[in-house]
C-alpha positions, -999 to 999 in steps of 0.1 A, spaced: -570 209 -272 -567 231 -302 -603 226 -312 -615 234 -277 -594 266 -276 -609 278 -309 -645 265 -311 -656 254 -276 -642 279 -252 -658 314 -252 -639 339 -274 -644 372 -256 -624 395 -279 -629 379 -313 -591 373 -320 -580 342 -337 -567 317 -311 -550 293 -333 -528 263 -323 -512 248 -355 -533 215 -360 -515 207 -392 -480 211 -376 -490 190 -347 -503 162 -370 -470 161 -389 -450 153 -358 -473 131 -338 -455 99 -347 -421 113 -343 -428 124 -307 -446 91 -299 -416 70 -311 -393 92 -290 -412 94 -257 -427 60 -257 -398 40 -270 -364 56 -271 -359 85 -246 -344 78 -213 -351 99 -181 -318 118 -184 -323 128 -220 -333 164 -226 -356 174 -253 -364 206 -273 -399 201 -289 -405 221 -320 -428 252 -310 -458 242 -331 -460 207 -316 -465 221 -282 -500 206 -278 -486 171 -287 -460 174 -261 -487 183 -234 -508 154 -246 -479 130 -241 -474 143 -206 -511 138 -199 -508 101 -209 -477 98 -185 -498 114 -157 -476 145 -157 -502 169 -169 -536 176 -154 -568 171 -173 -580 205 -162 -549 222 -177 -555 207 -212 -585 229 -217 -566 261 -209 -543 260 -241 -536 296 -250 -557 308 -221 -545 333 -195 -527 314 -169 -529 282 -189 -508 261 -212 -486 282 -234 -488 282 -271 -452 270 -272 -435 249 -245 -421 272 -218 -399 262 -188 -411 290 -166 -448 290 -175 -456 254 -182 -435 237 -155 -407 212 -149 -416 189 -177 -403 213 -203 -365 209 -207 -359 238 -232 -384 265 -240 -390 268 -277 -408 295 -297 -382 318 -313 -376 293 -341 -341 277 -344 -328 287 -310 -343 257 -291 -326 234 -317 -292 251 -314 -294 251 -276 -294 213 -275 -258 215 -290 -246 238 -261 -266 218 -236 -246 188 -245 -215 208 -243 -223 220 -207 -231 184 -197 -196 175 -208 -181 204 -189 -200 194 -157 -191 157 -160 -154 163 -168 -152 187 -138 -166 162 -115 -196 185 -106 -225 165 -117 -247 141 -96 -232 106 -100 -265 88 -98 -277 106 -131 -263 90 -161 -250 109 -192 -280 120 -213 -287 128 -250 -299 162 -261 -326 159 -287 -344 185 -308 -375 179 -327 -370 204 -356 -395 219 -380 -379 219 -413 -384 257 -419 -364 263 -387 -334 252 -408 -337 285 -426 -324 302 -394 -288 312 -396 -281 305 -359 -286 268 -368 -254 267 -388 -235 290 -364 -242 264 -338 -234 234 -360 -199 250 -367 -193 257 -330 -204 222 -322 -179 208 -346 -150 229 -329 -159 215 -296 -165 178 -307 -199 180 -291 -214 144 -288 -249 129 -279 -270 153 -299 -299 143 -321 -319 166 -343 -350 150 -357 -363 170 -387 -400 170 -392 -396 173 -430 -431 181 -442 -417 204 -468 -441 232 -460 -435 266 -442 -460 292 -433 -462 308 -467 -451 282 -491 -438 247 -501 -401 242 -495 -380 240 -527 -370 207 -541 -337 192 -533 -330 216 -505 -322 188 -481 -296 175 -505 -276 206 -497 -285 206 -460 -276 170 -456 -241 177 -470 -237 205 -444 -244 181 -416 -220 154 -429 -192 181 -433 -198 190 -397 -191 154 -387 -228 144 -381 -243 111 -391 -274 117 -413 -302 92 -414 -330 98 -440 -363 83 -432 -383 88 -464 -406 58 -468 -427 37 -444 -431 -1 -443 -460 -3 -469 -442 17 -495 -410 -2 -490 -429 -34 -494 -445 -20 -526 -411 -9 -540 -399 -46 -534 -425 -60 -558 -420 -63 -595 -415 -29 -612 -417 -13 -577 -386 5 -586 -406 25 -611 -429 37 -584 -400 47 -561 -384 67 -589 -417 85 -596 -421 95 -560 -384 105 -558 -388 127 -588 -422 141 -578 -419 178 -570 -427 189 -534 -455 211 -545 -471 184 -567 -468 158 -540 -485 181 -515 -513 189 -540 -520 153 -547 -521 145 -510 -547 172 -505 -567 160 -535 -568 123 -524 -567 89 -539 -585 96 -571 -559 124 -580 -531 100 -571 -545 73 -593 -549 98 -623 -513 110 -619 -499 75 -615 -518 61 -645 -508 91 -666 -471 84 -661 -468 47 -651 -501 32 -665 -481 11 -690 -459 -6 -664 -475 -38 -655 -460 -41 -620 -472 -7 -610 -507 -15 -622 -506 -47 -602 -498 -26 -572 -523 2 -574 -553 -14 -593 -566 -36 -564 -565 -6 -541 -595 16 -533 -589 53 -535 -586 56 -498 -562 27 -497 -542 42 -525 -540 76 -508 -528 58 -476 -501 39 -495 -488 71 -513 -486 90 -479 -469 62 -460 -438 82 -453 -410 73 -429 -418 102 -404 -453 87 -399 -444 50 -397 -438 40 -361 -418 9 -369 -395 28 -393 -389 55 -367 -383 33 -338 -360 10 -357 -339 39 -369 -338 55 -334 -328 22 -318 -301 16 -343 -286 50 -338 -289 46 -300 -267 15 -303 -243 31 -327 -226 55 -303 -226 91 -295 -220 107 -328 -243 137 -334 -271 126 -358 -295 143 -379 -328 123 -388 -346 137 -418 -380 122 -413 -404 128 -443 -438 138 -431 -470 154 -444 -482 186 -428 -517 180 -416 -513 142 -419 -549 126 -415 -566 159 -413 -591 174 -440 -565 199 -452 -534 176 -453 -509 187 -479 -526 220 -487 -500 249 -489 -523 271 -469 -527 247 -440 -503 263 -416 -530 281 -397 -557 259 -406 -584 247 -382 -609 220 -386 -645 232 -386 -670 218 -360 -683 195 -387 -649 183 -398 -640 176 -362 -672 156 -357 -662 135 -387 -626 132 -374 -638 120 -340 -660 94 -355 -630 81 -376 -609 79 -344 -636 63 -323 -640 91 -300 -675 94 -284 -691 128 -276 -682 138 -240 -652 116 -238 -627 138 -257 -605 142 -228 -604 106 -217 -568 93 -217 -574 61 -237 -605 69 -255 -606 54 -291 -581 27 -283 -589 -10 -287 -565 -20 -260 -577 -28 -224 -569 3 -202 -549 -18 -178 -526 -30 -206 -520 6 -217 -512 16 -181 -487 -12 -177 -471 -2 -210 -468 35 -200 -454 24 -166 -427 4 -184 -417 31 -209 -380 41 -200 -389 77 -200 -416 72 -173 -389 66 -147 -382 99 -128 -348 113 -134 -345 123 -97 -368 124 -67 -374 161 -73 -384 156 -110 -371 167 -143 -361 202 -128 -331 192 -107 -319 210 -75 -283 221 -68 -266 235 -36 -260 272 -35 -223 284 -40 -211 304 -11 -202 340 -21 -178 357 3 -190 389 19 -167 410 -3 -148 404 -34 -112 414 -38 -108 450 -48 -82 460 -75 -49 474 -63 -49 510 -72 -19 530 -61 -23 568 -55 -29 586 -87 -34 555 -108 -63 556 -134 -84 526 -140 -114 516 -162 -143 494 -152 -131 469 -178 -96 467 -164 -111 465 -128 -133 436 -140 -102 416 -152 -82 423 -120 -111 413 -97 -118 381 -117 -81 373 -120 -78 376 -81 -108 353 -76 -90 329 -101 -62 324 -77 -87 303 -57 -72 311 -23 -90 306 9 -127 317 9 -126 323 -28 -118 287 -37 -155 275 -39 -165 305 -59 -137 301 -83 -145 265 -88 -180 272 -101 -172 303 -123 -170 294 -161 -163 322 -185 -169 324 -222 -164 350 -250 -169 352 -288 -132 357 -298 -129 389 -276 -114 372 -246 -82 392 -244 -99 425 -255 -124 422 -227 -97 416 -200 -105 379 -194 -69 370 -203 -55 369 -167 -85 346 -156 -78 323 -184 -41 321 -177 -50 309 -142 -79 286 -149 -73 274 -185 -95 267 -216 -120 240 -215 -116 213 -242 -128 176 -241 -93 167 -252 -59 177 -238 -42 200 -262 -7 216 -260 0 253 -262 24 253 -292 37 288 -285 46 278 -249 61 246 -260 83 264 -285 92 289 -257 79 319 -277 70 349 -256 33 354 -252 12 372 -224 -15 343 -229 -6 310 -213 -36 292 -224 -36 255 -215 -65 235 -231 -80 206 -215 -109 190 -196 -101 209 -164 -102 244 -181 -128 270 -170 -131 291 -200 -150 281 -232 -137 299 -262 -161 306 -289 -160 318 -325 -171 355 -333 -208 346 -333 -228 365 -305 -259 340 -310 -237 313 -298 -224 332 -269 -259 338 -255 -270 303 -263 -240 290 -243 -248 313 -215 -284 301 -215 -273 264 -213 -246 272 -186 -273 293 -167 -296 263 -167 -271 237 -155 -284 237 -119 -318 226 -133 -306 203 -161 -274 188 -146 -279 192 -109 -247 213 -108 -246 250 -102 -224 271 -124 -218 308 -123 -214 317 -159 -198 350 -171 -199 359 -208 -180 390 -222 -189 406 -255 -185 441 -271 -212 463 -259 -225 473 -294 -226 436 -305 -251 426 -278 -275 436 -305 -262 409 -329 -271 382 -304 -302 399 -289 -327 373 -299 -307 346 -281 -302 369 -251 -339 374 -248 -344 336 -252 -320 329 -223 -338 353 -201 -372 338 -211 -360 304 -198 -348 321 -166 -311 312 -172 -288 326 -148 -255 343 -160 -235 374 -157 -232 394 -190 -203 418 -192 -205 440 -222 -175 463 -228 -165 488 -241 -195 509 -242 -207 541 -259 -187 570 -274 -160 564 -250 -147 538 -274 -138 569 -293 -112 560 -320 -132 529 -331 -160 549 -348 -197 545 -350 -201 508 -358 -182 500 -325 -199 525 -304 -233 517 -287 -262 539 -281 -292 517 -272 -279 491 -249 -289 511 -217 -325 509 -229 -322 471 -237 -311 466 -202 -340 484 -188 -367 467 -210 -355 431 -208 -373 410 -182 -353 386 -159 -322 406 -165 -308 433 -141 -286 458 -158 -260 481 -142 -234 506 -154 -208 513 -127 -183 543 -131 -156 531 -107 -139 500 -96 -152 500 -61 -188 501 -74 -179 472 -98 -166 450 -69 -199 456 -51 -220 446 -82 -200 416 -91 -204 402 -56 -242 410 -58 -244 394 -92 -229 360 -80 -255 361 -51 -284 373 -72 -280 346 -99 -286 319 -74 -317 333 -56 -351 317 -65 -364 353 -73 -331 363 -88 -322 367 -124 -293 371 -148 -272 403 -144 -257 427 -170 -228 449 -164 -221 476 -190 -184 486 -187 -161 511 -202 -124 513 -214 -122 549 -202 -97 551 -173 -108 573 -144 -91 586 -113 -104 563 -85 -120 581 -54 -109 572 -19 -142 570 0 -165 549 20 -189 537 -6 -227 535 -3 -229 497 -12 -266 495 -7 -273 525 -29 -250 511 -57 -271 480 -57 -304 498 -54 -294 518 -85 -282 551 -74 -267 572 -45 -258 607 -38 -221 615 -43 -228 650 -29 -263 650 -12 -284 680 -20 -296 705 6 -332 703 17 -354 719 -9 -325 721 -34 -335 734 -69 -309 715 -90 -294 680 -91 -270 664 -116 -276 627 -122 -248 609 -142 -244 573 -153 -211 555 -161 -178 570 -175 -191 605 -180 -185 610 -142 -155 633 -146 -175 657 -168 -204 656 -144 -182 663 -114 -164 692 -132 -197 708 -142 -211 702 -107 -181 720 -91 -188 751 -113 -227 749 -107 -222 748 -69 -207 782 -69 -241 796 -80 -264 769 -66 -248 759 -33 -274 733 -23 -272 714 -56 -268 676 -54 -247 651 -75 -262 616 -80 -244 586 -94 -268 563 -112 -256 528 -113 -288 511 -126 -317 531 -142 -331 496 -147 -333 491 -109 -345 525 -101 -372 523 -128 -384 488 -118 -386 499 -81 -405 529 -91 -431 509 -112 -434 484 -83 -442 512 -58 -469 526 -81 -485 493 -80 -488 494 -42 -453 484 -32 -429 501 -7 -415 536 -15 -390 532 -43 -353 540 -41 -355 567 -67 -384 583 -47 -363 583 -16 -333 598 -35 -352 626 -50 -372 634 -19 -348 661 -5 -351 682 -37 -378 709 -41 -409 698 -60 -401 722 -88 -364 713 -89 -346 707 -121 -327 675 -131 -299 673 -155 -292 637 -165 -261 626 -184 -250 592 -198 -230 578 -227 -260 562 -241 -295 572 -252 -309 599 -230 -342 582 -226 -325 558 -200 -327 586 -175 -351 612 -188 -381 594 -170 -368 605 -137 -386 636 -138 -419 618 -138 -413 605 -102 -421 637 -86 -431 659 -115 -397 676 -118 -383 691 -151 -355 672 -167 -329 682 -193 -316 649 -206 -281 647 -222 -269 615 -240 -263 601 -274 -291 595 -298 -273 590 -332 -244 571 -346 -211 581 -335 -178 587 -354 -142 583 -348 -122 607 -327 -109 613 -292 -131 617 -262 -129 655 -258 -140 660 -295 -168 634 -293 -181 646 -259 -181 682 -272 -199 671 -305 -225 650 -288 -232 673 -257 -216 652 -230 -187 677 -220 -186 698 -190 -196 729 -210 -227 711 -224 -237 701 -189 -234 736 -176 -255 749 -205 -281 723 -197 -281 733 -160 -287 770 -170 -316 760 -193 -331 738 -165 -329 767 -140 -342 792 -165 -373 772 -171 -381 760 -136 
């Protein structure tokens, strides 16, 4: 597949295609032992990114991949460079590519499986599965791996295997010696079993011979870089090195002298990760040992069997046409038969077919295949609105807590919805207003645990029972874990056949700390509701490191994620209802709500719900041909309204627009430019004069709204925040950063002056 993509298929632009032949070669035996011996249909696997072609070849043998598709590796519309759930189809359990994240996701996938089963939501005909990650050793440099290890230990996660392809080479270098002594200790400290597969059958047999212990010690002490270099140099180099150090040991001479150079090279590279018998025995033994999470450290050689095996520069190495011809000859592959399923095997095809049919993993997990189906969760026509007495001020964050708590009562039509909601937060549950929901629904734990404060009759607003029936998963303060868990929860309908409606809360500025994992979850088309709060400068006393500027732009740019920022509680209720519905639609996505702690006076009105969902609506519609409009987003609404009232005295026909989602407005506009229906933003701006001015205001980066002038060629004066904030109160900060009513009036004057 890789050779075809690089040397056979036409290359129209001259760019390197690649495909990681060396990384594939190091993992072939591991994947073969797993898929053709150990894995069961219900097991879920994250294949290391660079082994994607091996994974597709395995599915081709199972009859689950088309011959024609194999030739499309790294081609537009073809097989992806790294396994992708969305683009490669149902056989991919977890997308991999952003290194380390697919590995860690198996931990959270197992946790979600426990949640589903303990809540009685799963499909009884599907047995409990194991979550397996085939890990490139360089992936273990990623910090999120260890954050996930710690979280898995806290939650007593079971049935997880990580199989490390320990070829001791990364992209740029050879891995330092004794590194895995440290890593092995970390796994054991987290309650994992560690199985080291260093040597294959032939080496173990050599060690068992007289003086074989000398040979074992020599290999054990051999630096990784020297071992890699000798592997590349071949049998003669091995012989010279061994004779130099062990030439006077009779038993060692008796082992190596009868061997040809090729035979000696084969013996010295007979590592556990390439020895099928060693691998399958270890996997079977652990399979029978129980559900303890296990790390297999499988020693391998990068590029095993290829001309550049062991060379430190082989990461992007590709065999030449001449080298491939020699390789094909060695493998018994005839010209023109490269794509034949059983070419090169000396076993009758019928026997191989019978073997493949009998492999446990060949049995379908369900009639619909590996991507399971799950019924939709009925969402009531309207969610409960917060109780707001006349004159009461409320923030969108507080309204979120009240709406969710009311759903949490589980009364009447809200019972099915409440049953499927699961919340999670990285140690900010109370400060993001999830506390009332958790008081009603409890914290999920595989084991029943007492609330010590409640048992001791100590006063606390939090009545947090912990047990298998809880519906909140409490996390440590690591945002990568939050988004990985949301990804796993948001794939439960496909992986477990049980639809969940996940909600994750996080401080808005710290979305950035978990951004890689958020993008990863969206890339897999995981469905969840992200609530980030509090946002922007309105978190005034906390200072710049707890204030956010760029999150509205992230919401606009991120695919498979619809971002909103409501200003009022009634808008929020509409958007939460939309989110629960949108998350379940085939063409839906995850949803992001950016909320605030700033309490606003709540308007009494008949809300334009369709406009809220579309991304914007007129609070005060403009007159036909109006020359000015103010467009605000989020908690700057009072300042925008104050300025608008003053502007109307001089510009009577001016309009005031509430933007609830620049993301939706912008996406609709882009779609309309590609031939779609007229966009919502085009309809909104249509009453204004062609040369009208727009003043845009938000507590975030002004670029989130400044594009609106391009829709009809109108002048825009954008207000927002484009630098780090500081501590203070809202009036001081709004004045300093140009978000107050006076700054808005100045912007209106400038806009009208330069029309």
